[in-house]
C-alpha positions in Angstrom: 23.3 -10.6 -10.7 19.7 -11.2 -10.0 18.0 -9.2 -6.6 17.9 -10.7 -3.3 14.5 -12.2 -2.1 14.2 -8.8 0.1 14.8 -6.4 -2.8 12.4 -8.4 -5.1 9.6 -8.1 -1.9 10.6 -4.6 -1.4 9.5 -3.5 -5.0 6.4 -5.8 -5.3 5.2 -3.6 -1.9 6.0 -0.7 -3.6 4.0 -1.2 -7.2 1.0 -2.4 -4.8 1.6 0.9 -2.8 2.0 3.3 -5.6 -1.7 1.1 -7.4 -3.4 1.3 -4.4 -3.1 5.0 -4.1 -3.5 5.2 -7.7 -6.8 3.8 -6.7 -7.7 5.5 -4.0 -7.1 8.8 -5.4 -9.1 8.3 -8.5 -12.4 7.2 -6.4 -11.8 10.2 -4.6 -10.7 8.9 -0.9 -8.9 9.9 1.6 -6.7 7.4 3.7 -9.0 7.6 6.5 -11.9 6.9 4.0 -10.0 3.8 2.0 -9.0 2.5 6.2 -12.6 3.1 6.9 -14.0 0.8 4.0 -11.4 -1.7 4.4 -11.9 -2.5 8.1 -8.5 -1.4 8.5 -6.8 1.1 11.6 -5.7 4.2 9.4 -2.5 3.8 10.2 -2.6 0.5 8.1 -3.5 2.2 5.1 -0.8 4.9 5.6 1.9 1.9 6.2 1.1 -0.3 3.0 0.5 3.3 0.6 4.4 3.8 2.2 4.9 0.2 1.7 6.7 -0.5 4.7 4.1 -3.4 5.3 2.5 -5.5 2.8 -0.9 -5.6 3.0 -2.8 -9.0 4.3 
């Protein structure tokens, strides 16, 4: 049985979240630092890293 589209999308978000967290930590940035540099609200970077919302 194949995965449902929603579970595939969630798996993709989780992969992006993990990679973003890894890159941010390797760069020595906090979530707030990342948000400022990306022009995002701090809560957006948190939601992306927690795979709650996809990046846009």
